[in-house]
C-alpha positions as CSV (number, residue, x, y, z in Angstrom):
1,M,114.8,97.3,120.7
2,I,113.4,100.8,118.4
3,E,115.7,101.3,115.0
4,R,115.1,104.8,113.3
5,I,116.8,104.5,110.1
6,D,116.8,108.3,108.1
7,T,115.7,110.4,111.0
8,A,114.9,113.8,110.8
9,T,113.6,116.7,112.6
10,R,109.1,115.5,111.8
11,M,109.6,111.6,111.2
12,S,112.0,108.9,110.3
13,K,111.9,107.1,106.4
14,I,112.1,104.3,108.2
15,V,111.2,102.4,111.6
16,K,112.5,99.2,112.7
17,H,111.0,97.2,116.5
18,N,110.8,93.7,117.3
19,G,111.3,92.5,113.5
20,T,108.7,95.1,112.3
21,V,109.6,97.2,109.3
22,Y,107.4,100.7,109.2
23,L,107.6,103.2,106.7
24,C,106.6,106.4,106.6
25,G,104.4,107.1,103.5
26,Q,105.8,107.2,100.5
27,V,104.2,108.5,96.8
28,G,106.1,108.9,93.8
29,A,106.6,111.7,90.9
30,G,104.9,112.1,87.8
31,D,101.8,113.3,85.9
32,T,99.1,109.9,85.7
33,V,98.9,107.8,88.8
34,A,99.7,105.1,87.0
35,D,103.8,107.1,86.7
36,Q,103.3,108.4,90.8
37,T,102.9,104.5,91.7
38,R,104.9,102.7,89.4
39,D,108.2,105.5,91.3
40,C,106.3,105.5,94.9
41,L,106.1,101.6,94.3
42,G,110.2,102.1,93.6
43,R,110.7,104.0,96.3
44,I,108.9,101.9,99.0
45,E,110.6,98.8,97.4
46,A,114.7,101.0,98.1
47,L,113.7,101.5,101.4
48,L,112.7,98.0,102.2
49,A,115.7,96.6,101.5
50,K,117.6,99.6,103.5
51,A,115.2,97.6,106.4
52,G,116.2,94.7,105.6
53,S,112.5,93.8,104.2
54,S,110.9,93.0,100.1
55,P,107.7,93.3,99.1
56,K,107.0,90.0,99.9
57,H,107.8,90.5,103.1
58,I,105.2,93.1,103.5
59,L,102.3,92.9,106.3
60,Q,100.2,95.5,105.6
61,A,99.4,98.4,103.0
62,I,96.9,101.3,103.1
63,V,97.0,103.3,100.0
64,W,95.6,106.7,99.7
65,V,95.1,108.2,96.7
66,A,93.4,111.7,95.5
67,D,90.8,110.6,93.5
68,M,88.8,107.1,93.5
69,A,88.1,107.2,89.3
70,D,92.0,106.7,89.7
71,F,91.7,103.2,91.5
72,D,91.8,100.7,88.6
73,E,94.8,102.5,87.1
74,M,96.8,102.2,90.8
75,N,95.5,99.0,90.8
76,A,96.5,98.0,87.8
77,V,100.4,99.2,89.0
78,W,100.3,97.2,92.4
79,D,99.0,94.2,90.9
80,A,101.8,93.5,88.5
81,W,104.4,94.8,91.5
82,V,102.9,92.7,94.3
83,P,104.3,89.0,94.4
84,E,102.4,86.5,93.5
85,G,100.8,85.1,96.6
86,E,102.3,87.1,98.7
87,A,99.2,90.1,98.4
88,P,99.6,92.2,102.1
89,A,96.6,92.8,103.7
90,R,95.1,95.9,102.5
91,A,93.1,99.1,102.5
92,C,92.7,102.4,100.1
93,G,90.7,105.2,100.2
94,E,90.1,108.6,98.8
95,A,92.1,111.5,101.0
96,K,93.8,115.2,100.1
97,L,96.8,114.8,100.4
98,A,100.0,117.0,101.1
99,R,100.0,118.4,97.6
100,P,97.5,119.4,95.1
101,D,99.8,117.1,92.9
102,L,100.5,114.2,94.3
103,K,97.6,111.8,92.7
104,V,99.0,108.8,95.4
105,E,100.4,107.6,98.9
106,I,101.1,104.5,99.8
107,I,102.3,103.4,103.6
108,I,103.9,100.4,104.7
109,T,104.4,97.8,107.6
110,A,106.3,95.0,107.2
111,A,108.5,91.7,108.4
112,V,111.6,91.5,108.6
113,A,113.2,89.4,106.1
114,E,115.0,85.9,107.8
């Protein structure tokens, strides 16, 4: 069974299927990549909780930064947020994001907490 949560015309914020949670790409508010990453991760935590999961259940993260010069700043926030010993598989690349003010977008796949 597929469960879609917070569904609109274009996308669902959360899709659950066979014990796996898929989140739509998340961005954050703020002037710096650190601020946007922190806000983005807070949004991810809230969506994971709504889906019955948590950061320690993340299977994969795909991180897009608008400029790889911000890689270290984004990673400092990410590294402090990821539960110790629970780092997911992760990819990070540079991409032009949907709006020029956006510096980071994160896409998450997680397991439902048991």
